[in-house]
C-alpha positions as CSV (number, residue, x, y, z in Angstrom):
1,M,55.2,140.8,-79.2
2,A,52.2,138.6,-78.8
3,S,49.4,140.2,-76.7
4,S,49.6,137.3,-74.2
5,M,53.3,138.0,-73.6
6,A,52.6,141.8,-73.3
7,D,50.1,140.9,-70.7
8,R,52.6,138.7,-68.9
9,W,55.4,141.3,-69.1
10,P,53.6,144.7,-69.3
11,D,55.2,148.0,-70.1
12,L,56.4,149.6,-66.9
13,P,58.2,152.9,-67.7
14,L,59.3,154.6,-64.5
15,A,58.4,158.1,-65.7
16,A,54.7,157.0,-65.9
17,W,54.5,155.8,-62.3
18,R,57.4,157.2,-60.4
19,D,55.3,159.0,-57.8
20,T,53.2,155.9,-57.3
21,R,56.3,153.7,-57.0
22,D,57.8,156.0,-54.4
23,T,54.6,156.1,-52.3
24,L,54.0,152.4,-52.5
25,H,57.6,151.7,-51.5
26,L,57.0,153.7,-48.3
27,W,53.6,152.0,-47.6
28,T,55.4,148.6,-47.9
29,Q,58.0,149.8,-45.4
30,I,55.3,150.6,-42.8
31,V,53.9,147.1,-43.1
32,G,57.5,145.7,-43.3
33,K,58.3,147.3,-40.0
34,I,55.3,145.6,-38.4
35,R,56.7,142.3,-39.7
36,L,60.1,143.2,-38.2
37,A,58.4,143.9,-34.9
38,L,56.6,140.6,-34.7
39,A,58.9,138.0,-36.4
40,P,62.0,136.4,-34.7
41,W,65.2,137.1,-36.6
42,L,66.0,134.7,-39.4
43,N,69.4,134.5,-41.1
44,H,70.1,137.2,-43.7
45,S,66.9,139.1,-42.7
46,W,64.7,136.6,-44.4
47,H,62.1,137.1,-41.6
48,V,61.2,140.6,-42.9
49,A,60.6,139.7,-46.5
50,F,57.2,139.6,-48.3
51,Y,56.0,136.9,-50.7
52,V,54.2,137.1,-54.0
53,T,50.6,135.8,-53.9
54,A,47.9,135.4,-56.5
55,R,46.8,138.9,-55.7
56,G,49.9,140.8,-54.6
57,L,52.4,140.7,-51.8
58,T,51.9,139.2,-48.3
59,T,53.8,139.3,-45.0
60,S,52.8,135.6,-44.6
61,P,51.5,134.7,-41.1
62,M,53.3,136.5,-38.2
63,P,53.0,135.3,-34.6
64,C,50.7,137.7,-32.8
65,K,48.1,137.7,-29.9
66,G,48.3,133.9,-29.4
67,G,47.7,133.3,-33.1
68,S,48.9,135.0,-36.2
69,L,48.5,138.2,-38.2
70,E,48.9,138.4,-42.0
71,I,48.9,141.7,-44.0
72,E,48.5,141.5,-47.7
73,F,48.8,144.2,-50.4
74,D,46.0,143.2,-52.9
75,F,46.7,144.8,-56.3
76,V,43.6,143.3,-57.8
77,E,41.0,145.0,-55.5
78,H,43.6,147.6,-54.4
79,L,43.2,146.9,-50.7
80,V,45.5,146.2,-47.8
81,W,44.1,143.3,-45.8
82,L,44.9,142.8,-42.2
83,R,43.7,139.3,-41.1
84,L,44.0,137.6,-37.7
85,S,43.8,133.8,-37.4
86,N,40.8,134.2,-35.2
87,G,38.8,135.5,-38.1
88,D,38.9,139.2,-37.4
89,F,40.0,141.5,-40.2
90,R,40.3,145.1,-41.3
91,K,41.0,146.5,-44.8
92,I,42.5,149.8,-46.0
93,A,41.8,151.1,-49.5
94,M,44.9,151.8,-51.6
95,R,44.2,155.2,-53.1
96,P,46.0,158.6,-53.5
97,M,46.8,159.6,-49.9
98,P,50.0,160.8,-48.1
99,V,52.2,158.3,-46.4
100,A,51.4,160.0,-43.1
101,A,47.7,159.3,-43.6
102,F,48.4,155.6,-44.5
103,Y,50.5,155.4,-41.3
104,V,47.6,156.7,-39.3
105,E,45.1,154.3,-41.0
106,M,47.3,151.3,-40.4
107,G,47.6,152.2,-36.7
108,I,43.8,152.6,-36.4
109,A,43.3,149.2,-38.1
110,L,45.7,147.5,-35.8
111,R,44.2,149.0,-32.7
112,E,40.7,147.9,-33.8
113,L,42.1,144.4,-34.0
114,G,43.4,144.8,-30.4
115,L,47.0,145.1,-31.4
116,F,49.3,147.6,-29.8
117,F,53.0,147.9,-30.6
118,A,55.3,150.6,-31.9
119,I,57.5,150.7,-35.0
120,N,60.4,153.0,-35.9
121,P,58.9,155.6,-38.2
122,M,62.1,156.3,-40.1
123,P,62.2,154.5,-43.5
124,C,65.1,152.2,-44.3
125,E,67.6,152.3,-47.2
126,I,66.3,155.6,-48.6
127,P,68.7,158.6,-48.6
128,G,67.0,161.8,-47.3
129,A,64.0,159.9,-46.0
130,I,61.1,161.6,-44.2
131,P,59.6,159.8,-41.1
132,F,56.3,158.1,-42.0
133,D,54.3,160.2,-39.6
134,K,55.5,163.5,-41.2
135,D,55.5,162.5,-44.8
136,D,52.8,164.5,-46.7
137,V,55.0,164.6,-49.8
138,H,54.5,161.1,-51.2
139,K,50.8,160.7,-51.8
140,S,50.2,159.1,-55.3
141,Y,48.6,155.8,-56.2
142,D,47.8,154.8,-59.8
143,P,46.0,151.5,-59.7
144,D,46.8,150.6,-63.3
145,Y,50.5,150.9,-62.8
146,A,50.4,149.2,-59.4
147,H,48.7,146.3,-61.1
148,R,51.3,146.2,-63.9
149,F,54.0,146.1,-61.2
150,Y,52.2,143.2,-59.6
151,R,52.0,141.3,-62.9
152,V,55.7,141.8,-63.5
153,L,56.4,140.4,-60.0
154,T,54.2,137.4,-60.7
155,A,56.0,136.6,-64.0
156,A,59.4,137.2,-62.5
157,H,58.6,135.1,-59.5
158,E,57.7,132.1,-61.7
159,V,61.0,132.3,-63.7
160,M,63.1,132.9,-60.6
161,S,61.4,130.1,-58.8
162,H,62.3,127.7,-61.6
163,F,65.9,128.9,-61.6
164,R,66.0,128.2,-57.9
165,T,65.2,124.5,-58.5
166,G,68.6,124.0,-60.1
167,F,70.5,124.4,-56.8
168,L,71.0,121.8,-54.1
169,G,72.9,124.1,-51.7
170,K,71.5,126.8,-49.4
171,A,69.3,129.2,-51.3
172,S,66.8,131.8,-50.3
173,P,63.1,131.7,-51.2
174,V,62.1,134.1,-54.0
175,H,61.0,136.9,-51.8
176,F,60.5,140.7,-51.8
177,F,62.5,143.1,-49.7
178,W,60.6,146.2,-48.8
179,G,63.8,148.1,-47.8
180,S,65.3,148.0,-51.3
181,F,61.9,147.4,-53.0
182,D,63.1,144.4,-55.1
183,L,62.3,140.7,-55.7
184,A,65.3,138.6,-55.0
185,V,66.7,135.1,-54.9
186,T,70.1,134.2,-53.5
187,R,72.4,131.2,-53.7
188,F,75.2,130.5,-51.2
189,S,78.5,128.7,-51.6
190,G,78.6,127.6,-48.0
191,R,81.8,129.5,-47.3
192,P,82.1,132.6,-44.9
193,A,82.6,136.0,-46.6
194,P,84.7,139.0,-45.6
195,R,82.9,141.4,-43.3
196,H,80.6,143.7,-45.2
197,P,81.6,147.4,-44.9
198,G,78.0,148.5,-44.3
199,G,77.1,152.1,-45.0
200,V,73.5,151.5,-46.3
201,P,71.4,154.6,-45.6
202,H,69.2,154.2,-42.4
203,L,70.3,150.6,-41.9
204,P,72.5,149.5,-39.1
205,D,75.8,148.1,-40.3
206,A,75.2,145.0,-38.2
207,V,72.2,144.1,-40.4
208,A,74.2,144.4,-43.7
209,Q,77.1,142.4,-42.1
210,E,74.7,139.6,-41.0
211,A,73.0,139.5,-44.4
212,Y,76.4,139.1,-46.2
213,S,78.1,136.8,-43.6
214,H,78.6,134.1,-46.3
215,E,79.5,134.1,-50.0
216,V,76.5,134.8,-52.3
217,S,75.4,135.0,-55.9
218,S,72.1,137.0,-55.9
219,A,69.7,138.1,-58.6
220,G,66.4,139.9,-58.8
221,F,64.1,142.5,-60.2
222,W,64.1,146.1,-59.3
223,P,61.3,148.4,-60.6
224,G,63.5,151.5,-60.8
225,G,63.8,154.8,-59.0
226,G,66.4,156.3,-56.8
227,G,68.6,157.8,-59.5
228,G,72.1,156.6,-60.1
229,P,73.5,154.9,-63.2
230,V,70.2,153.2,-63.9
231,D,66.8,154.7,-63.0
232,D,64.4,152.4,-64.9
233,A,63.3,148.9,-64.1
234,A,65.9,146.2,-64.5
235,F,66.9,142.7,-63.5
236,Y,70.2,142.5,-61.6
237,S,72.8,140.0,-60.6
238,Y,75.8,140.4,-58.3
239,A,78.2,138.4,-56.2
240,Y,79.6,139.1,-52.7
241,P,82.5,139.2,-52.5
242,V,83.0,140.1,-56.1
243,P,85.4,137.5,-57.7
244,E,88.3,138.8,-59.7
245,G,87.3,139.1,-63.4
246,F,83.5,139.1,-62.8
247,A,83.0,142.5,-64.4
248,A,84.5,141.2,-67.7
249,A,82.6,137.9,-67.7
250,K,80.6,137.1,-70.8
251,V,76.9,136.8,-69.9
252,Q,73.6,136.4,-71.7
253,P,71.6,137.9,-73.3
254,A,73.7,140.4,-75.2
255,D,71.8,143.4,-73.8
256,A,73.0,142.6,-70.2
257,A,75.9,144.8,-69.1
258,W,78.1,145.4,-66.1
259,S,77.6,148.6,-64.1
260,N,80.8,149.8,-62.6
261,E,78.9,152.2,-60.2
262,L,76.6,149.5,-58.9
263,G,79.0,146.6,-59.1
264,E,76.5,144.2,-60.7
265,F,75.2,143.0,-64.0
266,L,72.0,144.7,-65.3
267,L,69.4,143.6,-67.8
268,P,67.0,146.4,-68.6
269,Y,63.4,145.3,-68.2
270,A,62.3,147.3,-71.2
271,T,64.7,145.3,-73.4
272,M,64.0,142.0,-71.8
273,R,60.3,142.2,-72.3
274,K,60.7,142.8,-76.0
275,A,62.7,139.6,-76.6
276,S,61.1,136.9,-78.7
277,D,61.0,134.8,-75.5
278,P,61.3,137.0,-72.5
279,D,61.1,134.1,-70.0
280,A,64.1,132.4,-71.8
281,A,66.0,135.7,-71.9
282,L,65.6,136.1,-68.1
283,M,66.6,132.5,-67.4
284,D,69.7,133.0,-69.6
285,F,70.6,136.1,-67.6
286,L,70.1,134.3,-64.3
287,Q,72.0,131.2,-65.3
288,S,74.9,132.9,-67.0
289,T,75.6,135.5,-64.4
290,Y,75.5,132.8,-61.6
291,A,77.8,130.5,-63.6
292,A,80.3,133.3,-64.1
293,A,80.3,134.2,-60.4
294,A,80.5,130.6,-59.3
295,D,83.3,129.6,-61.7
296,L,85.4,132.7,-60.9
297,A,84.9,132.2,-57.1
298,K,85.6,128.5,-57.5
299,W,82.4,127.3,-55.9
300,D,82.0,123.5,-55.7
301,R,79.4,123.5,-58.5
302,R,79.4,119.7,-58.9
303,T,77.9,119.2,-55.4
304,L,75.9,122.4,-55.2
305,E,73.9,122.1,-58.5
306,C,71.3,119.9,-60.2
307,G,69.1,120.1,-63.3
308,L,66.2,122.4,-63.3
309,G,63.1,120.9,-61.8
310,E,60.4,119.4,-64.0
311,K,56.7,119.0,-63.1
312,E,55.8,115.7,-61.5
313,K,59.3,114.3,-62.1
314,V,61.4,113.3,-59.1
315,R,64.9,114.5,-59.2
316,A,67.2,111.7,-60.2
317,I,69.8,110.6,-57.5
């Protein structure tokens, strides 16, 4: 692989940064719960998601104190920035420290900015979770691997954003969910879906049911962890409800496979990054898994889709 492509899609073996990944996941949940406390509910929980920036992940501006608050994880300088629209700011250095200490430092920074509100200290979507204020177990931070993670998010965001341009129907932004710790983009058929059964750890069933109130084809990147049938980084694609025959669909590239346990297609990141053209391999995965889901579920593809967007070229009507 050319060095430039290796830089774009760096090696990210979970074994080398598992402890950092787990700690960082919990730090993002603390910030995510601040976003949850400040932002009005938006369909499918889009109001809680983070967004990829030129330096990391941001909450985007949140209504606060007659203005706005933005919190950003900066994986270049390894700082968490808290910025108010009035110009006030605080920063927290990302370094090896327990989740409980990060929780305290975040509270101090908010109070110094004149902000006072409570969040639920129990993590979401993590089996056997420890409350933030009592978690002295997770305390790792490797800046090299945190930066590699950010570079993967940046490259994946670019390809997924281009994929999103080929859809005229309702589609989510390319955004990062701190509950499941993944970058995702979702397309909707426009039709209501059967009520979701819920059952996600430390997540009210009503949240899952609202998130899946309508038929979706969703894809994204997950950096690994949590055990199960796949523990390493992978791209995924699923449909809800799952159309009959979806598991047997022929998708690309050849290394993509269906997981019976997860109920979705997976493309291992370690395999994808070694392709002669990783960007094209990822786009093939996104396009082919969506097409399989949409065809089998009988979506109205003729009215929902368009060609992929091109720079400075207006979409033809």
